C-alpha positions in Angstrom: -10.8 -0.6 -52.4 -10.2 -3.5 -50.2 -6.7 -2.2 -49.3 -8.2 1.2 -48.6 -10.7 -0.5 -46.1 -8.0 -2.6 -44.6 -5.8 0.3 -44.0 -8.7 2.4 -42.4 -9.5 -0.4 -40.0 -5.9 -0.7 -39.0 -5.4 2.9 -38.5 -8.8 3.2 -36.3 -7.3 0.2 -34.1 -3.7 1.5 -33.8 -4.8 5.2 -33.0 -6.2 4.4 -29.3 -3.1 2.4 -28.8 -0.8 5.1 -29.8 -2.8 7.7 -27.7 -2.6 5.3 -24.7 0.9 5.0 -25.1 1.8 8.6 -25.3 -0.4 9.1 -22.4 1.1 6.4 -20.4 4.7 8.2 -21.1 3.3 11.6 -20.0 2.0 9.9 -16.8 5.4 8.4 -16.4 7.2 11.6 -16.8 4.8 13.5 -14.6 5.6 11.0 -11.7 9.2 11.5 -12.5 8.7 15.4 -12.1 6.9 14.8 -8.8 9.6 12.7 -7.3 12.3 15.3 -8.3 10.2 18.4 -7.1 9.7 16.2 -3.8 13.6 15.9 -3.6 14.2 19.6 -4.2 11.6 20.3 -1.4 13.4 18.1 0.9 16.6 19.7 -0.2 15.2 23.2 0.5 14.0 22.3 3.6 17.3 21.0 4.8 19.5 23.9 3.6 17.5 26.6 2.1 15.4 29.4 3.7 11.8 30.2 3.7 11.7 31.7 0.3 13.4 28.4 -1.0 10.8 26.3 0.6 7.7 28.2 -0.5 9.1 28.1 -4.2 9.7 24.5 -4.1 6.3 23.7 -2.6 4.7 25.8 -5.4 6.8 23.9 -7.8 5.8 20.4 -6.4 2.1 21.7 -6.1 2.2 22.4 -10.0 3.8 19.2 -10.9 1.0 17.4 -9.0 -1.5 19.3 -10.6 -0.2 18.6 -14.1 -0.1 15.0 -13.2 -3.9 15.2 -12.3 -4.6 16.8 -15.5 -2.8 14.2 -17.8 -4.6 11.3 -15.4 -7.8 13.2 -15.7 -7.4 13.5 -19.5 -6.6 9.9 -19.7 -9.2 8.2 -17.2 -11.6 10.9 -15.8 -13.4 12.8 -18.4 -13.0 10.6 -21.6 -12.9 6.8 -22.0 -12.4 4.7 -25.0 -15.4 2.6 -25.7 -15.0 0.5 -28.8 -18.7 -0.8 -28.6 -20.0 2.7 -29.0 -17.7 3.5 -31.7 -15.6 6.2 -30.2 -14.8 8.1 -27.1 -17.6 8.4 -24.6 -17.9 10.9 -21.4 -17.9 8.6 -18.5 -19.2 11.2 -16.2 -22.2 11.5 -18.4 -23.1 8.0 -18.3 -23.1 7.9 -14.7 -25.0 11.1 -13.9 -27.4 11.0 -16.7 -28.3 7.5 -16.9 -29.8 7.0 -13.0 -31.9 10.1 -13.3 -34.2 8.9 -15.9 -34.2 5.4 -14.6 -35.3 6.9 -11.2 -38.2 8.4 -12.9 -39.4 5.2 -14.3 -38.5 3.1 -11.0 -39.6 5.5 -8.1 -40.2 2.7 -5.6 -36.5 1.4 -6.0 -35.3 4.9 -4.8 -37.7 5.3 -2.1 -36.3 6.5 1.3 -37.6 3.9 3.4 -36.8 3.5 7.2 -33.0 4.1 6.9 -31.2 5.2 10.0 -27.6 5.8 10.9 -26.0 6.3 14.3 -24.5 9.7 13.0 -26.1 12.9 11.9 -26.2 14.2 8.2 -23.1 15.7 6.8 -22.6 17.2 3.4 -19.5 15.5 2.0 -17.4 17.0 -1.1 -15.2 15.0 -3.3 -11.7 14.9 -1.8 -12.7 15.0 1.8 -11.2 12.2 4.2 -14.2 10.5 6.4 -14.2 8.1 9.2 -14.7 4.5 8.6 -18.1 4.5 10.4 -19.6 6.3 7.4 -18.6 3.7 5.0 -18.9 0.4 7.0 -20.3 -2.6 5.3 -23.7 -1.9 6.6 -23.9 1.2 4.4 -22.2 -0.2 1.3 -24.4 -0.5 -1.9 -23.6 -4.0 -3.1 -25.6 -3.5 -6.3 -24.9 -0.4 -7.8 -25.9 -1.8 -11.2 -29.4 -2.1 -9.9 -29.5 2.1 -9.5 -27.7 2.6 -12.7 -24.7 4.0 -11.1 -21.4 3.7 -12.6 -19.3 0.8 -11.5 -17.0 1.2 -8.5 -13.4 0.1 -9.3 -10.7 -1.1 -7.2 -11.0 -0.1 -3.6 -14.0 2.2 -4.3 -17.5 1.5 -2.9 -20.9 3.4 -3.3 -22.2 4.3 0.0 -25.5 5.4 1.3 -25.3 8.6 3.5 -29.0 9.4 4.2 -30.5 10.7 0.8 -26.9 11.0 -1.0 -24.8 8.3 -2.4 -21.0 8.6 -1.9 -18.2 6.9 -3.8 -15.7 6.3 -1.2 -12.1 5.1 -1.6 -12.0 2.4 1.5 -8.3 2.1 1.6 -8.0 5.9 2.2 -11.2 7.0 3.5 -11.6 9.7 0.9 -14.7 10.7 -0.8 -14.3 10.3 -4.7 -17.8 11.4 -5.9 -21.1 12.6 -4.4 -24.5 12.4 -5.9 -26.9 14.7 -3.5 -30.7 13.9 -3.2 -30.1 10.2 -4.9 -33.1 8.9 -2.8 -36.6 10.5 -2.6 
């Protein structure tokens, strides 16, 4: 019985590691494919005609899409959380957690006297925005207070009127948007 339990525990520990290694290898292969497709596109631009260029652009687009899907499969939708006993949906944690917290702490999410030198614009993920929109004046320094998911790397949560925007400050790209976050 003891060996059965030990074997089960070892298998439970080894499974996420094996899946992670497989994902890492898939991502590496996808990056190699993207580089190869980019080389093919450059070759087509140099020596090919319009049809060759169009075909190579499509191939490059497909390679990038495959990489994004593998990346999303590894980091985006699902994340290994040992303390919760398995895989947890990271997106649900960020979306669902703050809304119930907001109902209980209405004053924390009050609009207040918030003004910006620019007008409201509805942003979508993937949009590139100017540095004025995510300056230090608008950064939410304590996202855990609002039960927002942690911003990793160069990403920061930024207030934009009633919305909250997750911005990659290095590139100025909107990563996520939560509309009507503040009352």
